[in-house]
C-alpha positions as CSV (number, residue, x, y, z in Angstrom):
1,M,0.0,0.0,0.0
2,K,2.9,2.4,0.9
3,K,4.5,1.6,-2.5
4,I,1.3,2.3,-4.4
5,L,0.8,5.6,-2.4
6,S,4.4,6.6,-3.1
7,L,4.1,5.8,-6.8
8,F,0.8,7.8,-6.9
9,L,2.4,10.8,-5.2
10,C,5.4,10.7,-7.6
11,T,3.1,10.6,-10.6
12,I,1.2,13.7,-9.3
13,L,4.5,15.4,-8.6
14,S,5.8,14.6,-12.1
15,L,2.6,15.9,-13.7
16,S,2.7,19.1,-11.7
17,M,6.3,19.7,-12.7
18,L,5.5,19.1,-16.4
19,T,2.5,21.5,-16.1
20,A,4.7,24.1,-14.5
21,C,7.4,23.7,-17.2
22,K,4.8,24.0,-19.9
23,A,3.4,27.2,-18.3
24,Q,6.8,28.7,-18.1
25,K,7.8,27.9,-21.7
26,T,8.8,31.0,-23.6
27,Q,7.2,31.5,-26.9
28,E,9.4,32.6,-29.8
29,K,8.8,35.7,-31.9
30,F,8.1,35.1,-35.6
31,T,7.6,37.5,-38.5
32,G,6.0,36.7,-41.8
33,T,5.3,38.7,-45.0
34,I,2.5,38.6,-47.5
35,W,3.6,40.2,-50.8
36,D,0.8,40.1,-53.3
37,S,-2.4,41.2,-51.7
38,F,-4.1,44.7,-51.7
39,D,-1.2,46.2,-53.6
40,T,0.9,46.5,-50.5
41,I,3.4,44.6,-48.3
42,I,1.7,43.0,-45.3
43,S,3.8,42.0,-42.3
44,I,2.6,40.0,-39.4
45,V,4.4,39.4,-36.0
46,S,3.3,36.9,-33.4
47,F,4.8,34.9,-30.5
48,Q,4.2,31.2,-31.1
49,D,5.3,27.9,-29.7
50,S,7.0,26.8,-32.9
51,Q,7.9,27.6,-36.5
52,E,5.3,25.0,-37.5
53,D,2.5,26.7,-35.6
54,F,3.5,30.1,-37.0
55,D,3.6,28.7,-40.6
56,K,0.0,27.4,-40.3
57,F,-1.0,30.8,-38.9
58,M,0.6,32.7,-41.8
59,D,-0.8,30.2,-44.4
60,F,-4.2,31.0,-43.2
61,A,-3.6,34.8,-43.1
62,N,-2.1,34.6,-46.6
63,S,-5.1,32.7,-48.0
64,E,-7.6,35.1,-46.4
65,Y,-5.9,38.2,-47.7
66,A,-5.7,36.7,-51.2
67,R,-9.4,35.7,-51.1
68,L,-10.6,39.1,-49.9
69,D,-8.3,40.9,-52.4
70,K,-10.0,39.2,-55.3
71,L,-13.5,39.7,-53.8
72,Y,-13.0,43.4,-53.3
73,D,-11.2,44.0,-56.6
74,I,-12.7,46.5,-59.0
75,Y,-10.2,46.0,-61.8
76,N,-10.1,42.3,-62.5
77,N,-12.6,39.5,-63.1
78,Y,-11.9,36.0,-61.8
79,P,-13.5,32.6,-62.8
80,N,-16.6,31.6,-60.8
81,L,-16.4,34.7,-58.6
82,N,-18.8,37.6,-58.4
83,N,-16.6,40.4,-57.0
84,A,-16.8,44.2,-56.9
85,K,-15.9,44.4,-60.6
86,T,-18.8,42.1,-61.4
87,I,-21.1,44.5,-59.6
88,N,-19.8,47.4,-61.7
89,D,-20.0,45.4,-64.9
90,N,-23.7,44.9,-64.2
91,A,-24.5,48.5,-63.4
92,G,-28.0,49.3,-64.8
93,I,-28.4,45.7,-66.0
94,Q,-29.2,43.5,-63.1
95,P,-28.5,42.8,-59.4
96,V,-25.5,40.6,-58.6
97,K,-25.6,37.9,-56.0
98,V,-22.4,38.1,-53.9
99,E,-20.6,36.5,-51.0
100,E,-21.4,37.7,-47.5
101,D,-18.0,39.3,-46.9
102,L,-18.5,41.5,-50.0
103,F,-22.1,42.3,-49.2
104,N,-21.2,43.3,-45.6
105,L,-18.3,45.5,-46.8
106,I,-20.6,47.4,-49.2
107,K,-23.3,47.7,-46.5
108,F,-20.7,49.0,-44.0
109,S,-19.4,51.5,-46.6
110,V,-22.9,52.8,-47.4
111,D,-23.5,53.3,-43.6
112,T,-20.1,55.0,-43.4
113,Y,-21.2,57.6,-46.0
114,S,-23.5,59.3,-43.5
115,K,-21.2,58.8,-40.6
116,T,-18.4,60.7,-42.4
117,K,-20.6,63.5,-43.6
118,G,-20.4,62.2,-47.2
119,K,-16.6,62.5,-47.2
120,V,-16.2,58.8,-47.9
121,N,-18.4,57.7,-50.8
122,I,-17.8,54.4,-52.5
123,G,-20.2,55.5,-55.2
124,M,-17.6,57.9,-56.5
125,G,-16.1,55.3,-58.9
126,S,-16.8,57.3,-62.0
127,V,-14.8,60.3,-60.7
128,L,-12.1,58.3,-59.1
129,K,-11.5,56.3,-62.3
130,I,-10.6,59.5,-64.1
131,W,-8.0,60.3,-61.5
132,H,-6.8,56.7,-61.4
133,D,-6.2,56.6,-65.1
134,V,-4.2,59.8,-65.2
135,R,-2.1,58.6,-62.3
136,E,-1.5,55.2,-63.9
137,N,-0.7,56.7,-67.3
138,S,1.7,59.2,-65.7
139,E,4.3,56.4,-65.5
140,F,4.5,56.3,-69.3
141,E,3.5,59.8,-70.5
142,E,3.3,63.4,-69.3
143,P,0.1,63.6,-67.2
144,V,-2.7,66.0,-68.1
145,L,-5.1,67.2,-65.4
146,P,-8.7,66.2,-65.8
147,T,-11.0,69.1,-66.7
148,M,-13.7,70.3,-64.4
149,E,-16.1,69.6,-67.3
150,E,-15.3,65.9,-67.4
151,L,-15.2,65.6,-63.6
152,E,-18.6,67.3,-63.1
153,K,-20.1,65.1,-65.9
154,A,-18.8,62.0,-64.1
155,N,-20.0,63.4,-60.7
156,Q,-23.6,63.2,-61.9
157,H,-23.3,59.4,-61.4
158,T,-22.0,59.3,-57.8
159,S,-25.1,59.2,-55.7
160,I,-24.8,56.7,-52.8
161,D,-28.5,56.0,-53.5
162,N,-27.5,54.3,-56.8
163,I,-26.4,51.3,-54.6
164,V,-29.3,49.1,-53.8
165,L,-28.8,46.3,-51.3
166,D,-31.0,43.3,-50.9
167,E,-29.9,41.5,-47.7
168,E,-32.4,38.7,-48.0
169,N,-31.1,37.6,-51.4
170,M,-27.6,38.9,-50.8
171,T,-27.5,41.0,-53.9
172,V,-26.0,44.3,-54.9
173,Y,-27.4,46.4,-57.7
174,I,-26.1,49.7,-59.1
175,T,-29.1,51.4,-60.7
176,D,-27.2,53.9,-62.8
177,P,-25.5,52.3,-65.8
178,K,-22.8,55.0,-65.7
179,A,-22.1,54.7,-62.0
180,S,-19.6,52.4,-60.3
181,I,-18.2,51.6,-56.8
182,D,-14.7,52.1,-55.6
183,L,-13.8,50.4,-52.3
184,G,-10.3,51.7,-52.0
185,S,-10.9,54.0,-49.1
186,I,-12.2,51.1,-46.9
187,A,-11.4,47.7,-48.3
188,K,-7.9,47.1,-46.9
189,G,-8.8,48.1,-43.4
190,Y,-12.1,46.2,-43.5
191,A,-10.3,43.1,-44.7
192,T,-7.6,43.4,-42.0
193,E,-10.4,43.6,-39.3
194,L,-12.1,40.5,-40.7
195,I,-8.8,38.6,-40.8
196,A,-7.7,39.7,-37.4
197,D,-11.0,38.4,-35.9
198,K,-10.2,35.0,-37.3
199,L,-6.6,35.0,-36.4
200,A,-7.6,35.9,-32.8
201,Q,-9.2,32.5,-32.6
202,M,-5.8,30.9,-33.3
203,T,-3.5,32.8,-31.0
204,D,-3.7,35.4,-28.2
205,N,-1.2,37.8,-29.7
206,F,-0.2,39.4,-33.0
207,I,0.3,42.7,-34.9
208,I,-0.6,43.1,-38.5
209,S,1.0,46.0,-40.6
210,A,-0.8,46.3,-44.0
211,G,0.7,49.3,-45.7
212,G,-0.4,52.1,-43.3
213,N,-3.1,49.9,-41.6
214,V,-1.9,48.4,-38.3
215,K,-4.1,46.1,-36.2
216,T,-3.0,44.6,-32.8
217,H,-4.4,41.7,-30.7
218,G,-3.2,41.0,-27.2
219,A,0.3,42.0,-26.2
220,P,3.9,40.9,-27.0
221,K,5.2,37.9,-25.1
222,D,8.7,39.3,-24.3
223,G,8.1,41.4,-21.3
224,R,6.5,44.4,-23.1
225,T,3.0,45.4,-22.4
226,R,2.4,47.2,-25.7
227,W,3.3,46.9,-29.4
228,G,5.2,49.8,-31.0
229,V,3.6,51.3,-34.1
230,G,5.6,53.9,-36.1
231,I,3.7,56.9,-37.3
232,Q,5.4,57.5,-40.6
233,N,6.9,60.9,-41.4
234,P,4.8,62.0,-44.4
235,A,7.1,64.8,-45.5
236,V,8.7,64.7,-48.9
237,N,11.7,66.5,-50.4
238,E,11.8,68.8,-53.4
239,N,11.6,65.7,-55.7
240,F,8.5,64.5,-53.9
241,E,10.5,61.6,-52.5
242,M,9.7,60.5,-48.9
243,I,12.1,61.7,-46.3
244,G,11.5,58.6,-44.3
245,G,11.5,57.7,-40.6
246,N,8.8,58.2,-38.0
247,I,7.5,61.4,-36.5
248,D,6.4,59.5,-33.4
249,L,5.6,56.0,-32.0
250,A,2.3,54.9,-30.7
251,Y,2.4,52.1,-28.1
252,V,-0.8,50.0,-28.2
253,A,-2.1,46.6,-27.1
254,Q,-5.2,44.5,-27.1
255,E,-7.7,45.4,-29.9
256,K,-6.4,48.5,-31.5
257,S,-6.0,49.9,-35.0
258,V,-3.6,52.7,-36.1
259,V,-4.3,53.8,-39.7
260,C,-2.3,56.5,-41.5
261,S,-3.3,58.3,-44.7
262,G,-1.3,60.7,-46.8
263,G,-0.6,61.7,-50.4
264,Y,3.1,60.6,-50.3
265,Q,2.8,57.3,-52.2
266,R,0.1,57.4,-54.9
267,F,0.4,60.7,-56.8
268,F,1.5,62.4,-60.0
269,V,3.0,65.8,-60.6
270,V,1.9,68.6,-63.0
271,D,3.8,71.9,-63.2
272,G,5.5,71.2,-59.9
273,Q,2.2,70.5,-58.1
274,R,1.6,67.1,-56.5
275,Y,-1.9,65.5,-57.0
276,H,-2.5,62.6,-54.7
277,H,-5.2,59.9,-54.7
278,L,-7.5,61.2,-52.0
279,I,-10.2,63.1,-53.9
280,D,-12.6,65.5,-52.2
281,P,-16.2,64.8,-53.2
282,V,-17.1,68.5,-53.2
283,T,-14.2,70.0,-55.2
284,L,-13.5,66.7,-57.1
285,F,-9.8,67.5,-56.7
286,P,-7.2,66.5,-54.0
287,L,-7.1,68.8,-51.0
288,N,-3.8,69.8,-49.4
289,Y,-4.7,70.6,-45.8
290,Y,-2.2,67.9,-44.5
291,Q,0.9,66.0,-45.1
292,G,-0.7,63.1,-43.4
293,V,-3.2,62.0,-40.8
294,A,-3.5,59.1,-38.3
295,I,-6.5,57.5,-36.7
296,L,-6.4,55.4,-33.5
297,C,-9.5,53.2,-32.6
298,E,-10.5,49.6,-32.3
299,D,-12.0,48.8,-35.7
300,S,-9.5,48.8,-38.7
301,G,-12.2,49.3,-41.3
302,M,-13.7,52.3,-39.5
303,A,-10.2,53.7,-38.9
304,D,-9.5,53.4,-42.7
305,A,-12.7,55.3,-43.5
306,L,-12.1,58.0,-40.9
307,S,-8.5,58.6,-41.9
308,T,-9.8,59.4,-45.4
309,A,-12.7,61.5,-44.2
310,I,-10.6,63.9,-42.0
311,F,-8.1,64.3,-44.8
312,M,-11.0,66.3,-46.5
313,M,-11.6,68.5,-43.5
314,E,-9.8,71.6,-42.2
315,A,-8.1,71.0,-38.8
316,D,-10.8,72.5,-36.5
317,E,-13.6,70.6,-38.2
318,A,-11.5,67.4,-38.2
319,I,-10.7,67.6,-34.5
320,E,-14.3,68.4,-33.6
321,F,-15.6,65.6,-35.8
322,I,-13.3,63.0,-34.2
323,N,-14.1,64.2,-30.7
324,S,-17.8,63.5,-31.4
325,I,-17.1,59.8,-32.0
326,P,-16.5,57.7,-28.9
327,D,-13.2,55.9,-28.5
328,V,-11.6,57.4,-31.6
329,E,-8.5,59.6,-31.6
330,C,-6.6,61.4,-34.4
331,M,-3.4,63.1,-35.3
332,L,-3.1,65.7,-38.0
333,I,0.3,66.5,-39.6
334,L,-0.2,69.9,-41.2
335,Q,1.7,71.1,-44.3
336,D,4.2,73.1,-42.2
337,G,5.0,69.9,-40.2
338,T,3.2,70.9,-37.0
339,Q,0.8,68.5,-35.4
340,Q,-2.6,68.7,-33.9
341,L,-4.1,65.8,-32.1
342,T,-7.0,64.9,-29.9
343,K,-6.3,64.7,-26.1
344,G,-6.9,61.0,-26.0
345,F,-4.1,60.2,-28.4
346,E,-1.5,61.4,-25.9
347,P,-1.5,58.4,-23.5
348,Y,-0.3,56.2,-26.5
349,L,2.6,58.4,-27.8
350,Q,6.3,58.2,-27.2
351,S,6.5,62.0,-27.3
352,Y,4.3,62.1,-24.2
353,G,6.6,59.7,-22.3
354,I,4.8,56.4,-23.1
355,T,7.1,53.3,-23.6
356,S,6.5,49.7,-24.6
357,K,6.4,48.8,-20.9
358,T,3.9,51.4,-19.8
359,P,1.1,49.6,-18.0
360,L,-2.3,49.6,-19.7
361,E,-5.0,51.6,-18.0
């Protein structure tokens, strides 16, 4: 009996020691890159038990970004897939039955129109296409600015009411045959939010950086309490080349998104003037209030939309607008390089004494 009891106690002790060792196991930091989705480089960092676990994690993220990239694409058709281009191709012809992830993005975008005072309008495809074509052709020939006449003509087909959603049948119909949708102001952030929700079921920590869209989940597993997110310096030199570096660091954790917008990557130059890709729905031209803006909130899709919206507002209006939305903060980098930000952004910034080990409130 004593031998049996002794063996039982040793077994319990061994199991306890194994459990303790497993609990104390340090996870390794892994970094992966996705190269060919949403026209940007996507980097993901996570602390995992093994390379094998991280590879499975990255394979899933890669497949999801590739799937949503095709689904939200307005430029290309794909076999056996009704995507955003399919909807545009059928404008004025017939409703298009789509997958839930596309329907929900368009529904989210239509709702966002009123929430951003009309500054973010996915129905502006006819106007945005004119600017897109000039920008793309500028790589091969001297760009020529669109005329107000052609912009105003295209603008007659940009009403958000042209987009008819049938949730029961999961269809989208553009009633105006000359209208089209452009999801560029929201799609990447929305996709990142969708994918982050799924990745959160696989691990308790990661940070995604998708070309100006950053999404975090949990905290690093290396003694830090927060992830560090660089807020890129949006200034350019006389040749319109980015100066580089960061103007500040935001330290965030748990469910946070930091999204930056600016005119420093997609643009063309006419007579020494830079014309970027963020087109104001009122003037139908790019506005130049800022070098760049940054939004901090939980939802990456909303952050993407809001960063575009405030780029179209003067500073006082932008700050007031963001202050009216709960749990959203912003930073504005004006043309002279000075910054204006909402008060709630300060507890995240290195310039206000925050570090990667500052405890979360």
